[in-house]
N, C-alpha and C positions, 0 to 999 in steps of 0.2 A: 729539644724537640725540633727537628728540621722544619723549615717553612713549608716545603711541599707536603709534608704529612699534615700540617695544620690546615692547609688549603683542601687537602683531600677530605679531612674530617668535616669541614664546613660544607663542602659540596655533597658529601654523603648525608649530612643532616638535612640539607635542603631537599635532596632527593627523597628522603624518608618522609618529610612533611608533604611533599607533592604527592607521593604515593598514597598517603593516608587520606588526603583531600580527594584524590581521584577515586579511591575506594568508597568514600562516603557519598560522593556524587553518583557513583554506580548504584548504590543502594537506594538513593533518592529516586533515580530514574526507574529502577525496578518497581518501586512503590507506585510511581506515576503510571507505568504501563499496566500494572495489575488493577489499579483503580479505574483506568480508562477502559479496560476490557470488561469490567463489571458494570460499568455505566450502561444504561439503556441506549440502544442505537437510535439515532434520529430517523424519522420517517421522511427521508429525502429521496425523491425520485425525479431527477431532471428529465426534461423531454428528450426523446431519442429518435433518431431516424435510421432506419435499416434499409440499405440499398440491396435490392434483390436482382442480380443479373439473370436474365432468362434468354436462352438461345434455343429455338426449336422446341418441339414437344418431347417430353420425357415421360416414361412410364409412371413415374412417381411425382410428376409435377403437381398434380391436384393435392396429393398428400402433403407435400412440402408447403404449398401455399396455404392450405388449411391450418397447418401447424403454425405458420407465421402469423396468420390472422387471429389465432386464439391464444396469443401470448398473454401471460398474467403480468402485465405491466400497465400502470395507469395512463401514461401519456407517451405513445409512440406512433410514428408514421412509417408506413412502408412505401418505398419508392422503387417501382419496377423499371429496370433498364432492359428494354427489349431489343434483340438483334434478330435480323432476318436470317 
């Protein structure tokens, strides 16, 4: 049996082992993703700041500001940037 053929068989065997390990890791990762999607989501709401640029008077300015002020978020700040 030629030496190159033996080297080829060794490399093919190593590649097969690597492929099996990679496949098993893929199944393990899939199980991790499924378990993390089923877990309850934490109630984490970091504070937020919303910058509202306002220039001149618009027909719907009052509606937009009212929508911004009635957001359903526990801790947020509106910062109005006014231009003349």
